[in-house]
Backbone as a ProteinNet text record, in pm:
[ID]
protein_1_A
[PRIMARY]
XXXXXXXXXXXXXXXXXXXXXXXXXXXXXXXXXXXXXXXXXXXXXXXXXXXXXXXXXXXXXXXXXXXXXXXXXXXXXXXXXXXXXXXXXXXXXXXXXXXXXXXXXXXXXXXXXXXXXXXXXXXXXXXXXXXXXXXXXXXXXXXXXXXXXXXXXXXXXXXXXXXXXXXXXXXXXXXXXXXXXXXXXXXXXXXXXXXXXXXXXXXXXXXXXXXXXXXXXXXXXXXXXXXXXXXXXXXXXXXXXXXXXXXXXXXXXXXXXXXXXXXXXXXXXXXXXXXXXXXXXXXXXXXXXXXXXXXXXXXXXXXXXXXXXXXXX
[TERTIARY]
4211.4	4131.7	3966.5	4016.7	3884.3	3933.5	4044.7	4082.3	3994.2	4074.8	4028	3890.2	3834.2	3643.4	3633.7	3657.3	3604.8	3653.1	3759.8	3807.3	3687.7	3632.2	3557	3410.3	3402.8	3260.1	3311.1	3346	3342.5	3416.7	3424.1	3460.8	3277.9	3253.4	3039.3	2982.6	3016.1	2942.2	2931.7	3098	3089.3	3010.7	3027.7	3012.4	2852	2784	2603	2585.2	2676.3	2660.8	2642.9	2754.1	2791.6	2643.9	2613.9	2514.3	2365.8	2390.3	2211.7	2217.6	2309.2	2333.5	2260.8	2311.9	2281	2106.1	2042.6	1899.2	1814	1910.6	1849.7	1843.6	1693.6	1675.5	1638.7	1703.1	1687.1	1568	1470.6	1385.2	1383.1	1400.1	1374.4	1289.5	1297.1	1159.3	1111.9	937.6	854.4	895.2	913.6	895.3	845.5	803.2	717.8	685.3	573.4	543	568.7	553.2	544.8	669.1	807.9	920.4	875.2	908.8	917.2	986.1	1037.8	1090.7	1145	1106.4	1187.3	1283.8	1344	1507.4	1470.2	1591.5	1665.8	1603.4	1535.1	1507.2	1364.1	1334	1197.7	1079.5	938.7	839.6	782	746.4	700.6	562.8	512.2	406	338.3	371.9	315.9	394.3	551	607.1	595.8	555.6	492.8	606.1	689	780.4	700.1	720.4	700.9	721.6	629.3	672.9	741	860.9	940.8	832.3	863.5	768.1	833.9	813	894.9	789.8	871.6	759.1	833.2	888.2	994.7	860.6	770.7	656.9	557.8	573	445.3	429.2	364.5	362.7	366.3	444.8	424.8	299.1	234.4	81.9	141.2	54.7	97.8	-66.2	-51.2	-183.9	-255.5	-372.6	-424.5	-462.2	-481.2	-484.1	-615.6	-714.6	-841.4	-793.3	-666.7	-622.6	-580.3	-546.5	-480.2	-572.7	-580.1	-692	-633.3	-657.7	-617	-636	-488.4	-604.2	-658.4	-741.1	-799.9	-747.7	-721.5	-657.5	-692.2	-592	-590.8	-613.2	-699.9	-674.4	-558.7	-479.8	-366.6	-389.8	-335.1	-339.4	-335	-407.3	-436.1	-310.2	-235.5	-114.3	-116.4	-50.9	-39.1	-59.8	-94.8	-109.7	55.8	41.4	146.2	253.6	242.9	339.6	289.5	374.5	378.4	334.6	254.7	219.7	188.6	254.1	183.7	57	29.8	-138.3	-118.6	-15.3	27.6	163.6	178.3	325	345.2	454.1	430.9	479.3	522.9	563.6	659.7	760.8	933.9	912.7	796.5	804.7	798.2	814.8	859.5	709.8	699.4	620.4	524.9	384.5	282.9	273.8	240	268.1	176.2	85.4	27.6	2.4	22.4	-18.1	-149.9	-170.5	-331	-301.1	-437.6	-427.4	-581.9	-633.8	-756.1	-805.4	-944.9	-1002.1	-1147.8	-1192.5	-1340.6	-1394.1	-1510.7	-1602.7	-1613.7	-1585.7	-1537.9	-1395.8	-1434.3	-1273.7	-1231.7	-1133.7	-1111.1	-958	-899.3	-817.1	-749.5	-574.6	-539.1	-436	-357.4	-271.3	-183.9	-88.9	67.9	126.9	180.7	335.1	193.3	124.2	116.2	130	239.5	296	459.9	451	631.8	725.3	821.8	953.6	888.7	803.8	793	736.1	619.2	577.6	614.9	757.2	813.7	785.2	743.6	696.5	607.9	456.9	371.2	413.8	524.8	529.2	609.4	654.1	765	681.1	555.3	414.3	336.5	308.8	270.4	347.3	482	589.9	559.6	545.9	519.3	390.5	304	156.3	177.4	229.9	242.7	328.2	445	472.4	417.6	327.7	242.4	111.7	78.6	-20.3	-5	180.8	239.6	241.4	276.1	338.4	200.7	90.8	-64	-150.3	-150.9	-302.9	-382.7	-403.8	-512.9	-596.5	-555.9	-571.3	-679.7	-666.2	-812.8	-915.7	-1056	-1137.7	-1173.4	-1233.9	-1235.6	-1344.3	-1427.4	-1492.3	-1402.9	-1296.6	-1261	-1117.9	-1128.7	-1003.8	-941.5	-826	-751.4	-644.7	-612.6	-530.8	-441.5	-302.4	-229.8	-153.5	-164.4	-98.8	62.5	142.3	294.7	339.6	295.4	372.8	287.9	195.9	174.2	237.3	338.2	429.3	560.4	609.4	733	824.3	818	908.9	960.8	850.2	870.8	985.9	968.1	1028.6	1176.1	1186.9	1298.5	1386.1	1338.4	1348.9	1426.6	1378.2	1387.5	1306.3	1334.7	1296.3	1241.6	1243.7	1235.4	1092.4	1061.7	960.4	973.3	1064.8	1090.9	1044.9	1011.7	961.4	832	742.1	619.4	521.3	583.2	482.2	545.9	468	538.5	658.5	659.6	771.8	722.5	599.4	544.2	512.3	542	551.8	378.9	307.7	182.6	128.4	105.9	36.6	-51.8	-27.5	-147.6	-265.9	-273.1	-378.1	-452	-453.3	-521.6	-573	-524.8	-572.8	-682.3	-725.9	-857.8	-996.1	-1082.2	-1220.4	-1299	-1277.1	-1394	-1311.8	-1418.9	-1389.5	-1279.4	-1219.9	-1066.5	-1112.5	-964	-984.1	-836.5	-757	-625.9	-610.2	-666.7	-583.4	-695.7	-619	-675	-575.4	-676.6	-627.8	-498.8	-406.4	-276.9	-306.3	-387.6	-442	-458.8	-358	-405.3	-326.1	-271.6	-222.7	-115.8	-106.3	119	140.4	261.5	315.2	440.7	537.6	652.5	734.1	643.8	712.6	587.3	588.3	506.2	437	348.4	282.6	160.1	140.8	28.3	-80	-159.5	-313.9	-316.6	-263	-239.8	-317	-333.6	-394.4	-529.4	-543.1	-722.3	-741.6	-818.2	-862.8	-785.8	-774.1	-660	-594.6	-509.9	-411.7	-279.4	-259.3	-157.4	-157.3	-57	-96	-42.2	-37.3	-71	-168.1	-237.3	-388.2	-499	-455.7	-536	-511.5	-405.2	-367.8	-466.9	-469.7	-507.7	-647	-749.6	-899.4	-937	-856.8	-881.5	-922.4	-774.6	-755.2	-926.5	-926.1	-1068.6	-1209.2	-1214.8	-1330	-1348.4	-1214.6	-1199.5	-1273.8	-1274.5	-1296.4	-1441.3	-1457.6	-1579.5	-1555.1	-1456.5	-1429.9	-1518.6	-1567.6	-1662.6	-1568	-1478.4	-1355.9	-1262	-1185.3	-1067.1	-999.5	-844	-750	-681.7	-661.1	-522.6	-407.2	-293.1	-201.2	-132.6	-146.7	-16.4	24.3	96.5	205.6	234.2	181.2	130.3	80	4.6	-30.8	-173.7	-239.1	-362.9	-485.6	-475.5	-581.1	-583.1	-779.2	-835.9	-934.3	-916.5	-984.1	-1116.2	-1246.4	-1386.3	-1342.9	-1399.4	-1417.2	-1513.6	-1612.2	-1649.8	-1714.1	-1742.2	-1808	-1919.6	-1983.3	-2049	-2077.2	-2103.3	-2056.3	-2151	-2045.7	-2128.5	-2128.7	-2066.4	-2112.8	-2061.3	-2170.3	-2197.6	-2089.3	-2137.8	-2030.6	-1887.2	-1823.7	-1683.7	-1693.8	-1787.8	-1775.1	-1815.1	-1816.4	-1873.4	-1712.2	-1663.9	-1542.9	-1424.6	-1432.7	-1345.8	-1362.6	-1452.1	-1493.4	-1464.5	-1439.7	-1385.9	-1295.7	-1191	-1056.3	-979.3	-1064.2	-1021.3	-1025.5	-1134.3	-1177.7	-1042.5	-970.1	-848.8	-733.8	-680.5	-599.7	-547.4	-667.8	-624.4	-600.2	-565.5	-567.2	-680.3	-643.6	-778.3	-873.8	-987.8	-1125.9	-1262.8	-1310.9	-1294	-1118.8	-1053.4	-900.6	-921.7	-729.6	-744	-783.3	-846.1	-933.4	-776.2	-757.8	-635.3	-696.6	-827.9	-878.2	-833.7	-767.2	-699.2	-825.9	-817.8	-936.1	-880.6	-937	-920.5	-997.3	-904.2	-961.9	-919.6	-952.6	-953.8	-881.6	-922.5	-897.6	-948.7	-828	-861.3	-988.9	-983.4	-1057	-1201.5	-1236.6	-1361.5	-1425.9	-1330.6	-1361.1	-1403.2	-1329.6	-1340.9	-1515.1	-1566.2	-1679.9	-1803.7	-1791.7	-1837.2	-1870.8	-1762.7	-1787.5	-1906.5	-1920.9	-2000.1	-1890.4	-1794.3	-1678.9	-1668.1	-1640.2	-1629.6	-1450.4	-1430.9	-1270	-1237.7	-1127.5	-1074.6	-906.4	-858.1	-774.3	-684.7	-589.8	-518.5	-364.1	-368.5	-222.8	-169.8	-13.3	53.9	78.7	158.9	209.1	314.5	386.3	509.8	587	646.4	701.1	794.3	848	927.2	886.6	809.1	783	644.7	619.2	517.8	435	382.6	336.4	266.4	357	284.5	175.1	194.4	130.8	-33.1	-40.6	-194.4	-231.4	-131.4	-183.7	-242.7	-142.7	-209.4	-353.9	-377.3	-504.1	-598.3	-554.9	-649.8	-642.1	-502.6	-515.2	-635.2	-626.8	-777.2	-861.4	-897.2	-1042	-1080.4	-995	-1049.1	-1066.7	-1023.1	-1073.9	-1186.1	-1215.1	-1359	-1477.4	-1418.8	-1544.4	-1628.1	-1790.7	-1894.6	-1944.9	-1933.9	-2029.8	-2132.6
-8112.8	-8155.2	-8058.7	-8041.1	-7944.9	-7806.9	-7755.3	-7627.4	-7640.1	-7730	-7687.6	-7723	-7762.5	-7780.3	-7582.2	-7586.1	-7421.9	-7325.3	-7335.1	-7241.4	-7248.5	-7375.9	-7418.2	-7349.2	-7367.6	-7344.6	-7143.8	-7123.6	-6990.5	-6897.4	-6997.2	-6908.8	-6951.3	-7078.3	-7060.6	-6965	-6920	-6864.5	-6687.5	-6662.5	-6554.1	-6547.3	-6641.6	-6635.5	-6628.8	-6687.7	-6655.5	-6548.6	-6446.3	-6303.1	-6208.1	-6253	-6170.2	-6162.2	-6312.6	-6328.3	-6272.2	-6248.6	-6220.5	-6080.3	-6016.1	-5863	-5789.8	-5897.7	-5841.8	-5858.1	-5882.2	-5855.6	-5789.9	-5709.2	-5569.2	-5486	-5419.6	-5242.4	-5203	-5080.2	-4993.7	-4895.5	-4869.6	-4821.7	-4671.5	-4568.5	-4433.8	-4382.3	-4280.9	-4286.4	-4161.4	-4161.9	-4076.9	-3964.4	-3867.1	-3723.6	-3656	-3578.3	-3504.1	-3354.8	-3365.4	-3210.4	-3110.1	-3134.8	-3033.9	-3041.2	-2915.9	-2989	-2983.5	-3076.6	-3132.9	-3003.5	-2926	-2807.3	-2720.7	-2572.8	-2479	-2450.5	-2357.9	-2285.1	-2238.3	-2241.9	-2151.4	-1997.6	-1951.2	-1804.3	-1753.3	-1879.1	-1865.3	-1910.6	-1848.6	-1901.9	-1995.2	-2099.2	-2194.8	-2246.8	-2133.1	-2127.7	-2256.1	-2402.9	-2499.7	-2475.4	-2484.3	-2431.1	-2535.5	-2478.9	-2641.8	-2643.2	-2764.2	-2777.9	-2793	-2759.6	-2819.4	-2992.1	-3066.9	-3250.7	-3210.9	-3312.9	-3320.8	-3382.9	-3291.2	-3379.1	-3391.2	-3495	-3468.8	-3357.7	-3261.8	-3157.2	-3176.5	-3270.7	-3254.7	-3258.5	-3325.5	-3362.1	-3280.8	-3176.6	-3093	-2936.5	-2946.6	-2844.7	-2691.4	-2581.4	-2490.2	-2390.6	-2359.3	-2236.2	-2145.5	-2057.5	-1888.6	-1867.8	-1790.4	-1702.6	-1613.3	-1603.4	-1483.8	-1415.3	-1293.6	-1170.5	-1156.6	-1272.3	-1299.5	-1369.6	-1416.3	-1451.4	-1402.5	-1265.5	-1153.1	-1090.2	-1085.1	-1037.2	-923.4	-771.7	-665.5	-779.8	-750.5	-792	-705.2	-738.2	-661.9	-602.3	-463.7	-424.7	-447	-492.2	-550.9	-481.1	-480.8	-346.1	-351.6	-277.4	-324.8	-390	-510.8	-542.9	-517.8	-525.9	-480.2	-514.2	-415.5	-451.5	-545	-593	-706	-655.8	-693.2	-663.9	-577	-466	-434.3	-366.8	-371.5	-312.2	-159.3	-90.6	93.5	87.4	195.4	216.2	321.3	425.6	576.4	582	707.7	765.2	889.4	923.3	1075.1	1103.6	1215.8	1277.7	1432.6	1484.1	1610.6	1697.5	1826.4	1957.2	1924.7	1865.5	1808.9	1677.2	1584	1462.5	1379.9	1369.6	1275.3	1200.7	1053.9	962.3	992.6	974.5	957.2	831.1	759.9	605.3	536.6	477.6	419.1	245	217.3	38.2	20.5	-78.9	-169.5	-264.9	-300.2	-437.3	-527.3	-616	-670.2	-640.9	-687.3	-676.4	-707	-643.6	-616.9	-488.4	-498.5	-395	-271.1	-288.9	-155.9	-113.3	-21	69.8	212.2	245.4	306.2	384.6	496.1	540.2	609.9	560.8	648.6	740.5	844	931.5	976	1025.7	1076.6	1181	1268.8	1351.6	1442.7	1514.3	1657.4	1715.6	1757.6	1847.6	1831	1751.2	1680.5	1669.2	1760.8	1716.8	1760.3	1855.6	1912.4	1793.2	1703.1	1622.7	1497.8	1433.4	1374.6	1229.5	1256	1135.3	1073.9	1145.4	1083.2	969	1017.8	906.4	818	815.4	699.3	661.1	697.4	555.7	507.1	602.3	538.7	443.9	426.9	351.6	179.5	239	129.1	16.4	97.5	62.1	-62.8	40.2	-78.3	-191.7	-188.5	-290.3	-378.7	-368	-418.5	-487.5	-453.9	-468.3	-613.1	-584.2	-690.4	-812.6	-817.9	-911.7	-961.3	-879.7	-970.9	-931.8	-977.1	-923.8	-1011.8	-1107.7	-1143.2	-1016.6	-894.5	-782.7	-722.5	-759.8	-675.2	-779.4	-717.9	-791.9	-830.1	-930.7	-977.9	-877.2	-805.9	-725.3	-588.9	-605.3	-431.1	-475.7	-315.2	-281.1	-149.9	-135.8	-40	1.5	147.7	190.6	275.6	291	374.6	473.9	541.2	688.5	723.7	723.3	697.2	822.1	936.7	1059.9	1173	1285.7	1336.4	1433.4	1482.7	1563.1	1545.7	1459.5	1408.8	1513.7	1630.3	1747.9	1785.7	1861.9	1881.6	1786.1	1689.6	1614.8	1604.4	1567.4	1631.4	1716	1881.7	1966.7	2007.8	1948.1	1980.6	1917.7	1897.9	1823.2	1919	2031	2111.8	2226.8	2330.5	2422.4	2449.8	2456.2	2477.4	2347.5	2269.2	2125.9	2132.3	2220.2	2213.5	2196.4	2273.7	2330.5	2240.4	2252.4	2149.6	2264.3	2190.3	2293.1	2429.7	2473.7	2575.1	2660.1	2634.8	2721.4	2688.9	2646.8	2564.7	2511.4	2520.7	2412.1	2369.7	2204.2	2158.6	2175.9	2107.3	2139.1	2222.8	2336.5	2458.2	2477.8	2368.9	2383.2	2285.6	2243.3	2164.1	2244	2171.7	2247.3	2289	2327	2298.5	2429	2550.6	2670.7	2740.9	2721	2747.6	2905.9	2979	3156.4	3124.1	3234.6	3275.2	3302.1	3431.5	3456.1	3385.7	3413.6	3380.9	3427.3	3447.8	3511.9	3421.5	3495.8	3457.5	3344.9	3441.3	3407.8	3286.5	3204	3041.1	2999.4	2994.9	2924.5	2892.2	2838	2795.8	2941.5	2977.2	3098.3	3100	3007.2	3008.1	3033.7	3001.1	3035.6	3105.4	3172.5	3219.4	3076.3	3136.4	2982.8	3049.4	2920.4	2986.6	2881.4	2925.3	2812.3	2769.8	2819.5	2775.7	2931.2	2899.2	2980.9	2965.8	2877.4	2818	2661.8	2647.3	2500.9	2406.3	2304.6	2185.8	2231.4	2364.6	2397.2	2316.7	2236.8	2162.4	2027.4	1948.5	1833.5	1716.1	1783.7	1674.6	1665.3	1773.7	1743.5	1694.9	1715.1	1671	1513.5	1479.3	1368.6	1289.8	1335	1219.7	1246.7	1351.4	1372.8	1279.7	1275.5	1174.2	1043.4	1003	874.1	843.6	980.1	936.8	893	999.3	989.1	866.4	806.2	674.8	562.8	585.2	443	476.2	399.7	441.7	434.1	507.7	556.9	572.2	531.3	539	629.4	610	669.3	678.8	768.1	847.2	887.2	868.2	909.7	991.2	1140.6	1223.3	1257.9	1209.8	1224.9	1311	1388.9	1533.1	1478.5	1606.6	1625.5	1819.5	1838.2	1748.5	1829.6	1733.7	1764.5	1794.8	1876.8	1906.9	1833.2	1691.8	1609.1	1548.1	1482.7	1478.3	1576.2	1587.4	1691.3	1617.8	1624.8	1603.1	1659.8	1635.1	1672.7	1751.8	1902.2	1970.7	2043.1	1976.5	2087.3	1969.8	2027	2068.9	2065.6	2180	2179.5	1990.6	1975.3	1875.4	1733.5	1700.1	1599.4	1467	1397.1	1294.4	1191.4	1113.6	989.5	1045.3	1137.4	1189.8	1217.3	1252.7	1267.1	1146	1062.4	942.5	844.9	862.5	834.4	884.3	1039.1	1077.4	1006	1026.5	950.9	816.6	678	613.5	584.4	649.6	712.5	762.9	849.6	877.8	753.3	712.5	605.7	466.9	466.2	380.9	438.5	515.4	619.1	697.2	767.2	885.9	1010.2	1012.2	1154.6	1227.2	1408	1460.7	1481.7	1447.9	1523.1	1542.2	1660	1743.8	1802.2	1874.8	1879.9	2033.3	2080.6	2178.1	2316.9	2442.7	2502	2630.8	2646	2759.3	2911	2913.2	3024.4	3046	2909.3	2938.4	2915.2	2980.7	3002.4	2859.1	2757.4	2637.4	2648.4	2650.5	2716.8	2580.7	2540.2	2421.9	2305.4	2264.3	2153.1	1995.9	1891.3	1783.9	1699.2	1705.8	1635.4	1713.8	1866.4	1931.6	1899.2	1904.3	1808.6	1672.9	1575.2	1462.1	1439.7	1504	1527.2	1539.8	1628.7	1674.4	1558	1460.6	1392.7	1258.1	1271.3	1179.9	1112	1116.5	988.4	1085.6	982.6	1020.9	1042.1	1180.6	1216.7	1256.9	1240.7	1294.6	1301.2	1450	1410	1410.2	1315.2	1297.8	1380.4	1441.7	1471.5	1366.8	1345.6	1279.8	1331.5	1282.6	1360.3	1477.7	1422.3	1481.9	1523.2	1581.5	1554.2	1507.8	1385.6	1286.6	1141	1135.2	966.4	924.8	798	754.5	711.5	703.3	648.2	550.4	424.9	276.3	211.8	256.8	182.1	257.2	388.9	447.8	412.9	379.9	404.6	236.9	163.5	8.5	33.6	68.6	33.7	98.9	214.9	309.9	232.3	214.2	109.1	-29.9	-73.9	-183.3	-149.2	-48	13.3	60.8	136.5	189.1	115.7	-37.7	-133.5	-201.9	-191	-231.9	-185.5	-43.4	58.5	90.1	49.9	40.6	219.2	265.9	409.6	409.2
-1013.8	-1103	-1012.2	-882.6	-856.3	-955.9	-913.5	-964.5	-1106.2	-1171.9	-1306.8	-1352.3	-1278.1	-1289.1	-1217	-1159	-1105.1	-1177.3	-1280.8	-1364.5	-1502.7	-1531.8	-1587	-1576.9	-1451.5	-1428	-1457.2	-1354.5	-1381.8	-1544.2	-1619.4	-1708.5	-1839	-1795.5	-1865	-1776.7	-1686.1	-1641.2	-1711	-1701.3	-1811.3	-1939.2	-1985.7	-2133.2	-2139.3	-2009.7	-1997.8	-2008	-1898.5	-1880	-2010.7	-2101.8	-2202.4	-2300.8	-2291.9	-2395.9	-2345.7	-2214.1	-2131.7	-2194.9	-2182.7	-2183.3	-2322.9	-2404.6	-2521.3	-2566.7	-2468	-2479.9	-2409.7	-2318.8	-2219.2	-2292.5	-2270.7	-2335	-2239.1	-2243.9	-2166.9	-2177.1	-2067.8	-2084.6	-2051.6	-2109.2	-2094.6	-1975.9	-1863.3	-1790.6	-1883.7	-1871.9	-1923.5	-1869.9	-1987.4	-1943.2	-1917.7	-1816.6	-1732.2	-1771.6	-1796.9	-1833.3	-1750	-1640.2	-1542.1	-1408	-1408.8	-1392.3	-1214.8	-1133.5	-1004.3	-910.2	-970	-876.4	-977.3	-913.7	-984.3	-993.7	-1053.2	-998.5	-861.7	-815.5	-705.7	-678.3	-647.4	-643.7	-736.1	-792.2	-913.4	-834.1	-811.9	-786.4	-880.6	-775.4	-890.4	-892.3	-1012.3	-1061.1	-1174.4	-1108.3	-1212.4	-1308.3	-1359.4	-1476.4	-1556.3	-1696.2	-1798.9	-1883.5	-1926.8	-1993.8	-2147.9	-2259.3	-2362.1	-2402.1	-2431.3	-2463.4	-2592.2	-2635.9	-2690	-2811.9	-2943.4	-3077.1	-3204.8	-3280.5	-3416.9	-3529.8	-3511.8	-3627.6	-3755.9	-3786.8	-3915.5	-4012.3	-4004.8	-4115.5	-4072	-4021	-3966.9	-4072.7	-4167.5	-4290.5	-4171.8	-4238.7	-4162.8	-4203.8	-4123	-4164.6	-4114.5	-4265.6	-4288.4	-4249.4	-4118.5	-4122.5	-4202.3	-4249.3	-4344	-4196.9	-4297.7	-4220	-4134.7	-4183.8	-4059	-3945.3	-3956.7	-3817.5	-3704.6	-3744.8	-3672	-3588.8	-3463.1	-3368.6	-3289.4	-3273.5	-3167.7	-3039.6	-2959.6	-2804.8	-2709.5	-2659.5	-2556.3	-2442.3	-2385.6	-2308.6	-2158.4	-2097.9	-1974.4	-1814	-1753.4	-1677.9	-1561.5	-1523.5	-1442.5	-1328.9	-1290.3	-1170.9	-1023.4	-956	-808.2	-723.2	-716.9	-596.3	-498.2	-484.4	-388.9	-224.7	-97	-4.8	50.7	101.3	111.7	41.6	-106.4	-158.8	-200.8	-183.7	-242.2	-374.2	-406.4	-516.3	-542	-667	-670.3	-713.2	-638.3	-699.1	-739	-739.7	-806.4	-755.9	-810.7	-796	-735.7	-654.8	-615.7	-697.9	-663.2	-720.7	-796.8	-764.1	-782.5	-820.8	-844.4	-891.7	-841.8	-690.9	-648.9	-646.9	-546.3	-609.3	-446.2	-467.5	-349	-345.1	-234.5	-240.8	-122.3	-171.7	-122.5	-91.9	7.3	35.3	62.9	27.6	39.6	150.4	195.8	288.3	263.5	281.4	284.5	134.1	131.2	20.3	19.3	160.9	170.8	74.5	118.7	48.4	113	224.3	335.2	316.1	248.7	270.2	359.5	375.8	466.7	441.7	518.4	443.8	583.9	563	625.8	605.2	617.5	553	668.7	596.5	701.7	634.1	668.4	617.5	521.2	579.6	499.9	496	611.9	660.9	639.7	565	527.6	658.5	647.3	729.4	867.7	866.1	1009.8	1111.4	1055.9	1162.1	1055.7	1039.2	978.3	1073.9	1228.5	1296	1228	1178.7	1114.8	982.9	919.3	818.3	883.1	1007	1074.9	1136.8	1151.2	1230.4	1091.3	998.6	817.5	797.4	843	752.2	890	998.7	1129	1098.2	1058.6	1053.7	919.1	796.8	713.2	757.2	805.6	819.7	958.3	1041.7	1123.4	1076.8	942.8	845.5	812.6	712.1	714.7	721.3	850.5	958.6	1036.6	1054.6	1102.5	995.1	884.1	811.4	871.8	992.4	1051.2	1103.1	1173.1	1246.5	1102.9	1019	894.1	887.7	898.6	886.9	733.8	746.8	553.7	484	582.9	512.2	468.6	504	495	437.4	332	288.6	330.2	387.5	420.9	325.8	308.8	208.6	276.7	306.2	409.3	296.6	284.1	213.4	311.6	311.4	404.2	399.2	321.5	309	163.8	218.5	95.6	114.3	122.5	107.8	81.7	8.6	-14.2	-15.9	-65.3	-103.9	14.6	112.4	185.4	323.7	299	375.4	387.3	183.6	191.1	238	182.4	209.2	371.4	450.6	640.3	726.2	808.7	895.3	1018.5	1018.1	1093.9	1016.6	1044.6	1016.8	884.4	801	671.7	576.6	627.8	518.9	580.1	620.6	643.4	514.5	442.8	337	193.6	60.6	-48.7	-89	-218.5	-283.5	-372.6	-348.9	-374.2	-275.3	-107.7	-46.2	56.6	-3.2	28.7	127.4	230.1	336.6	279.5	254.8	162.6	268	413.7	491.6	477.8	403.2	379.4	219.4	113.1	8.1	-58.4	68.8	-22.5	25.4	-100.9	-130.2	-93	97.3	210.6	256.3	275.5	337	320.1	165.8	133.8	161.7	228.9	173	146.2	119.2	42.1	188.9	231.5	377.5	476.2	602.9	747	891.3	972.2	1096.1	1152.1	1179.4	1234.4	1335	1433.9	1586.4	1647.1	1732.6	1758.1	1639.8	1529.7	1443.3	1442.8	1368.9	1339.1	1223.4	1331.9	1232.2	1222.5	1234.2	1244	1121.2	980.7	850.3	782	710.9	601.8	518.8	536.4	440.7	322.9	204.5	131.1	155.7	109.7	60.2	-58.8	-161.8	-279.9	-338.4	-475.6	-581.2	-606.5	-522.8	-530.1	-463.4	-439.5	-422.3	-515.5	-446.5	-524.2	-590.5	-574.5	-678.2	-718.8	-638.7	-572.3	-636.5	-706.2	-759.2	-647.5	-496	-420.5	-401.8	-353	-306.7	-464.7	-555.7	-700.2	-650.8	-616.7	-672.8	-528.1	-425.9	-281.3	-319.8	-423.1	-417.1	-523.4	-628.9	-759.1	-663.1	-592.5	-546.6	-440.7	-378.9	-292.6	-383.5	-456.8	-557.1	-610.8	-634.7	-729	-643.1	-478.3	-393.2	-346.1	-260.3	-140.1	0.9	19.5	208.5	299.1	374.3	470.8	623	594.5	724.6	662.3	748.4	685	862	873.3	948.3	861.5	929.6	885	1055.1	1003.4	1130.9	1116.5	1221.5	1253.3	1379.8	1412.4	1553.6	1561.9	1690.7	1789.2	1853.3	1985.6	2119.1	2141	2012.4	2040.5	2050	2001.9	2021.1	1928.4	1914.1	1788.1	1762.2	1608.1	1563.1	1454.1	1506.4	1366.3	1288.5	1160.9	1043.5	1061.9	1027.1	1104.3	996.8	838.9	743.9	663	694.2	758	899.9	983.6	1138.3	1236.4	1312.8	1395.3	1290.4	1179.3	1133.4	1255	1247.9	1369	1367	1240.8	1226.6	1237.3	1199.5	1248.7	1392.6	1476.1	1648.4	1664.2	1621.5	1660.4	1664.8	1489.1	1539.3	1618.1	1610.5	1750.4	1857.6	1897	2018.7	2058.4	1953.9	1965.3	1971.1	1929.2	1881.8	2051.5	2109.2	2216.4	2358	2359	2444.2	2447.8	2335.2	2336.9	2351.7	2324.2	2324.7	2414	2435.2	2528.9	2482	2358.6	2321.1	2323.6	2364.4	2387.5	2251.1	2335.8	2256.6	2333.5	2330.1	2233.5	2223.3	2090.3	2130.2	2196.3	2186	2320.3	2161.7	2215.8	2175.8	2140.6	2043.1	2010.9	1933.2	1940.6	1858.8	1674.3	1637.8	1517.2	1412.1	1319.8	1192.6	1100.8	1115.2	1003.1	891.4	737.7	632.7	563.9	459.1	330.4	389.2	518.7	508.3	466.6	497.1	452.4	476.8	644.2	740.2	645.4	660.3	612.5	505.5	414.3	253.8	267	324.6	318.4	369.9	487.3	543.4	442.2	359.8	265.6	158.1	156	58.8	131.8	249.1	319.1	382.2	390.2	463	658.8	692	859.7	830.3	885	926.5	1002.7	1056.2	1208.5	1156.1	1193	1208.1	1385.1	1403.1	1513.8	1549.6	1608.9	1663.7	1757.5	1697.3	1812.8	1922.6	2029.9	2148.1	2160.5	2027.4	2033.4	1838.2	1806.6	1706.3	1684.2	1757.8	1745.6	1790.5	1858.7	1854.3	1784.8	1797.3	1714.9	1806.7	1921.4	2016.5	1951.6	1930.5	1910.4	1948.8	2137.7	2184.6	2181.6	2174.9	2127.4	1983.9	1907.7	1769	1741.3	1805.5	1754	1772.4	1917.1	1924.7	1815.5	1814.9	1741.5	1598.8	1524.7	1409.7	1423.7	1503.7	1557.3	1585.3	1610.5	1682.2	1529.8	1447.2	1295.9	1236.6	1214.8	1146.1	1135.4	1274.7	1314.2	1377.2	1358.1	1347	1273.2	1371.6	1293.3	1272.9	1157.1	1167.2	1240.4
[MASK]
+++++++++++++++++++++++++++++++++++++++++++++++++++++++++++++++++++++++++++++++++++++++++++++++++++++++++++++++++++++++++++++++++++++++++++++++++++++++++++++++++++++++++++++++++++++++++++++++++++++++++++++++++++++++++++++++++++++++++++++++++++++++++++++++++++++++++++++++++++++++++++++++++++++++++++++++++++++++++

């Protein structure tokens, strides 16, 4: 008897459960208009999804000519910190690339590779500086923007890592092609003369120097370093002679690096020099020669970069 009652009770409970489920309404979760998670590998910039809507009864609008507007041209976006972008091209069409760091009103410039493969260690140093500033952006004062031009002479770099890589593809020494005391010929005494070189057909005859000058004139740089090698020390831009801002920068670099200033005197006649042209533009400009043609002297140049970023003219 007890077994019979238990069976009846279970059967009744089952019937009640069947009847109850007929009245359950499944309520869908509300659709979110912002995806909770972007796809793997895609930056999450608040991805917006369109809400679903019934458009079957929505009339189609045909735009009239007055509805059409010509889009306003937008300026090119400023490259992100540490991203290389071209400012021009070499004789053989290779890009001349610059990286930017910071966003302050005081602008400064570091240049390497003006003598191509012959001074390849300056390019290695520029790449190291770019990596350092990318890893430690806090080193850049909030009021400073610094640009690093890693290689002004890419054609010479590709051609040779020795004396044959010093000039551009036209056989021009780019550091004799600027419009400051430019001459077609100069005395060889005390100057580099391992290979015949030209100063160009005239000031700024080369696409590399033209690109750099155009870039500089489009900014408001107050100081500039041009890296070279090797051994002679620090040269302050001296056109006009004795530019005091350049001299102060040279002494500041000497104090933290040990590079020789005033530089070793060789009796060379310097013509068409970048640093001299830059001083004409009111820029405190110096050439720095690394100790050798191989090393980047990172101990010295880390201190130089930090001094340069914080230097007060």
